[in-house]
N, C-alpha and C positions, 0 to 999 in steps of 0.2 A: 592468063598466066603463061609464063615461059615453059614451065615444066608440066609433065603429064600426071595429074592426079585424078583423071577421069576414067582411065582404062583399067578394067578389072582383069588381071591376068588369070588364066586357068592354072591354079596351083594343085589341082587334084592329080594324083598319081605321080607326085614328086617327093614322096615320103614326107609330106608336110603335116606336122603335128596339128595345125589349125584346121586343115581341110580334109585330111585323110584319116583322121582318128575315128570319126563316126559317119562322115558323109553328109552332114547337115548342110543345107543350102545357105544358111545365114549364121556362120560361126563368129559370134561377137564376143569371144571369151579370151583365149590366150593372148598375151600382150606382144604381138608383132603386127606389122602393118600390111595391108593389101595394096600398097603403093610400090611401084618400081623404085629401086634405089637411085640416088643421084647419079647422073651420067658420068661425072668424074670417077666415082667409085666403080661403076660398071666397066668403064674404059680401063682403069688401072688393073682390075682383076683379070680382065680379058688379056691385057698385055702381059701380065705376069704368067698367065696360064700358057701362053705361047712358048714359054721357055721349055716346057715339057719335062722338067725335073722339079719335083716338089719335096725335096729332102729336108733334113734338119735345118732349122732356121734360128739365127741369132736375133736378138732384139736390138735394132740399131738406135743410135742417139736420135736419129731423125724422128722416130716414133715418139719418144719422150718430148722432143722439142715441139711436135705438133700439139700435144696436150698443153704444154707450157704456153705456147702462143695463143691457143684458143681460150684458155681460162684467163689469161692476162687481158686479151682484147675484149672478150665478152663480159667478164665479171670482175675485172681488176683484181684478180686473185693471182699473186705471184708465187709460182711453184719453182722449186729447184730440182734439177735432175737427180741430185744425190739423195733426195727424199722420196724418190719414186721407185716402185717395184712393179714389174710386169706380172700379170696373172691371167690365167685362161678365162676368167670370168669373175664377176662380182660375187656370186654366191660361193664358188670354190674358195675365193679369198676369205669370205666371212667364215666359212666352215673351218678353214685353216687357222684363222685368228682365234676362234672359239677353242679349238683343240690345243693351241699353244698356251693360252693364258688362263684357262679354267680347267678344273677337274670335274669328274663325274659328280652329278647332283648339285653342282654350283648353280646359282640363280642368274638368269640373264633376262633383262627387262626389254619389252617391246610395247609399242603403243597401239592397241587394237581399237577398231578394226585395222588390220595391216596385212601386207603381202604375206600370203599363207606359207610361203617357203621359209619365212623367218621361224615360224612354229616348227617346221620340219627339221631345219638345220640344228635347232636347239635340242629337240626331243630325240632325234636320230643319233645324236652324240651323247645321249644319256645325261643331259643337263636339264634344269628345271626352268620352265617358262614363268615369268612374272609379268602380268599385264597391267600397264597403266592405261586404263580405258579412257579414250577420248570422250569429251562431253558433247552431246548432240542436242541442240536447242530447237530442233525442228527445221532449221534452215542451214546451219553451219556447225563446224566442229571447233572445239578449243581444247587446250590441255589442262587437266586437273593437276596443278603444280603441287598442291598440298599432298595429294596421293603419290605423286612422283617422288617428292621429298621423302615421304614415309617409306616407300618401297625400295628406293635406291640404296638405302643403308645396308641392305642384305644382299646386294647384287655385285657381281664382278664386272659385268659388261652391260652396256645399254646399246641397243641397235636403233638408230634413228633413221627414218625414211624421209628424205628431204630432196624434192617435194614428196608429199605423202601419197602412196598407193595403198588403198583404192580411192581415198576421198578427194584426190586431186588438189590438195592445198599446198600453197607456198608458205612455209613457216616464216614468220616475221623475224627481224633482227632481235626484237625484244624476246620472242619465244626462244630463239636459239641462245641468247645471252643467259636466260634463266636456266635452260637445260645445262649449259656449260658450267655455270656456277654450282648447280646441284651435283653434277658429276664430280667436280673438283672437291666439293664439300665431303662427298662420300668416297672419294678416291676410286671412281668407277671409270673403266676404259670406255670411251665413246666411239662407236663405229657409225659413221654417217654414210648411208647408201644414197648416193646422189645420181643414180643412173638415169632418172627422168628429168634432170636439171634443165636441159635445153628446151623441153616441150612445154613451154608456158604460153599463155595467151599473148597475142601481140601487145607490145608495149609493157609487158610484165617480165621481170627477171627474178630468178631465185637468188637466195642468199647462201653462198658457200659457208658451211659451218666454220671451217678453219680460218676464214677471213677475219673472224672475230678475235682469234688468237688469244683466248683466255684460259684454255685448258690444255696442258701439254700432252695428256694422254688421249689425244684425238687421232682417229684413223679415218681417212676419206677413201671411199671406193667409187671409182668413176669408169665410164666406158662409153663408146660411141654406139653401142648396140641398139638401144631404144631410139635415140635421136635420128639415126640414119638407116634403121631397119636392116641391121646386119648382125642380128643376134646369133644366127647360125655360124658366123665366122668369128670364133671366140677370141675376144681381146679385151683386156681391162687393165687398169692401173690402180695400185694402192699407194696412197700418199700420206706420209706422216713426218712431222718435224722432229719427233722423238727418236733419238738414235737407238736407244735400247729396243723400243718397239719395232723400229725399222729392221734392225738386224735379226731380231727373233722371227719376224714375219717372213723375211726373205729366206731364212733358213728353213722355216716350216713349209713354205711353198715349194722349195727345192726338194725337201724330203718327200712331199706328196706328188711330185712331178706335175705341179700346177703352175709352174713358171716357164713352161716351154711354149714357144710361139709356133704358129703355122704360117707359111708364106703369104697366104691370102688374108689372114687376120692383120698382119703387118701392113700389107699393101692397102687394104681397105681403110684401115684406121688413118693412115697418113693422108690418103685422098679425101677422106671425110673432113678432117679438121683443116686441111690446107686448101681444099678446092671446092667445098660444097656448102659454103655459107648461104649463097643465094637460094639454093634448093631448099635448105632448111627454113629459110625465111618464108618462102612460099608454102612449104608444108604446114607451118604454123598457122598461116592464114586459112588453108584448106581445112585443117582440124577445127579451127575456131568457127568457121562457117558451118561445119557439121554439128558442132556443139549447139550453135544457135538453132539449127534445124531441129535437133532433138528437143531442145527446150520448148520451142514453139509447138511442136507436134504433141508433146506430152500435155502441155497446158490446154490445147484446143481439142485433141482427139482422144487422149487417154488420161483423163484427170485423176484416175485412181493411182497413177504413178507420179512421183515428184522428183525432179532433178535437184540433187544437193548442190549448193553453191560451190564452185570450183574455179581454179585459175591455172591449172597445170595438168599435164599428161593428156593422153588421148583416151583415158579410161573414165567413164562416168559412173557415179554412184547414185543409184536410183532407190528412192524411198518407196516401199510397198506396204507400209503400215496400214493403210486404209483397207487393204484386202483381207486383213486379219488371217494371214497364213504364214507358213514358213518359207524361207527362200528356196530351200531344196525342193519342196513340194511344187512350188510355182515354176521354178526353172526346169524341173523334170517334165512338167506338163507342157510347157512351151516347146521344149525340145522334141517331145514325142508327137505333139499335135500340129505344130506350125513350123517345125524345123528351124527355130531360132534358139541358138546355143549361147546362153549367158552364164556368167559365173555366180553361183549362189553366194550370198553375202556371208553365210555361216562359215564358209571356208576361211574367212579373214578374221574369225573370232566369234564367240557366241553373241557379242553385242552387235554383230553385223547381220544377224538373222532376219531382220526386217528390211533388207536391202538386196539388190543384186548389182553386179558390176557389168558394164557394157563397154566394149571396145568399138570406138567409132572411127578408127583409122582405116577407112575404105572409101572408094569412090562414092560420091553422093547419090548417084542413081541406085547403087546397091543398098545404101543405107536407107533410102526412102522405101525400097521394097521390103527391107527388113522391118521397118517401123509399121508398115501396113500389116505385115504378118503378126507383129507383136500386138497391135490393136485387135486383130482377129482373135489371137490367142487369149488375151485378157478377157474379151467378151465371152469367148467360149468357156473359159475357166469359171467365170462368174455364173454362167448359165448351168454348166454341168456339175460343178464341184461346190460352189458357194451359192446354192439355191436359197 
C-alpha cells in the first residue's frame, strides 16, 4: 500500500475521547479511526496553521463545490449549491431540524438498533421516540415495512441511517423507495444521515436517498468526518431541494450558531474531497481486510460470538446470544478484566442487547492483539461468571 495503515500513533494525553477517557489498551468503541489522516489533509491543515491567525471564517463556494464534485463522481448524485447549508456537524444539524419542525411530545421515528445519539437528540428535546425495530433472522437485518407504515402515521419526522450504524448495512434502492413512499403517504419529513456513506466494502456503493427523488420533504446530512477521520474538525452539509425546508433549516442553524465554520474544518474538507480519493480507496481495502480477519478469528477461535453480515462502515455488530447474557454485563467484564472496550448493544436500543459493536478501524497488529484479549476475556467470563 502507498499509505500507512500500519502505524499506531500514541493518542494518549492528547485529550482523546477514545484513548484518554478510561485508559484501556484496546478501545474499540467510539467511531473514529486510529489511522493517520490522508497526507493531503495533513498538509493542507499544516499550511493553514502557518498563517497564525485563526479568526472568524466564511464558508467559501469551494467547499460546496468539493461536495458537489464528490457526490457527482462517486455516486452520480447531482447537488446544487443553492440547496446546501453548512453546519458544524451532522448531529447539531439534526437537532436543529427537530427543534424547527416539531413541538414537545411530537413523535419521531428511528429504526433500532441504531446510533444511540438518535435516541438522545429526540429525548433531550422532549420529543417522543418511536421505534421501527429491524428484523434479525440470525444472519442479516431487514425492515418491517408493515410496522413502519403503521407507526409513521403518528410521526412528524423519520431519521434514517444510510448506511446503517451499527449493523453496517447498505439499504437497497428498493428499501429506500419503500421508505420514501411511506413518508410521502403519511407526510413525514425524512432526515437521511449519510455520514458513513463512503465507508463501504470494496466494489460496493451506497445509494443516496435523494437520488431516488420521490419525496420532496427529504433532508440529507453529509460530512467527511467519518470517511477521512476528521471528526474533531467539525464540518458538515445539509442538502434539501425543498425551498421551504432549506430556508427554515438555514435560519434555525443561524439562530443556534451552528452554521459557523472554523478555518481548519474548511481546509480539511476541501482537501479531503478534492485530493484524498486514493487514500480513501486504500483505507477501504484496509478496513475490509480487518473485517475478514475478525470474521475468521471469531469463527475459528471464539465461536460463541458471531459476526452479523455487513457491507459498510468500520463498525462490526457482533451477536452474543449464545452466551445468554446482557451486552452491558459482558462489555463491563471485558473492559475490567482484559482492557477491551466495546460498545454494549443495549445502547442502540433494547433489541440490541444481545450484541456488541466493535470498531475495527485500527492497524491490524493492534486488532490482532485486541482479538487475543477478547478471546481470553470470553473464556474467563464463561469460567468465572457463566459456570
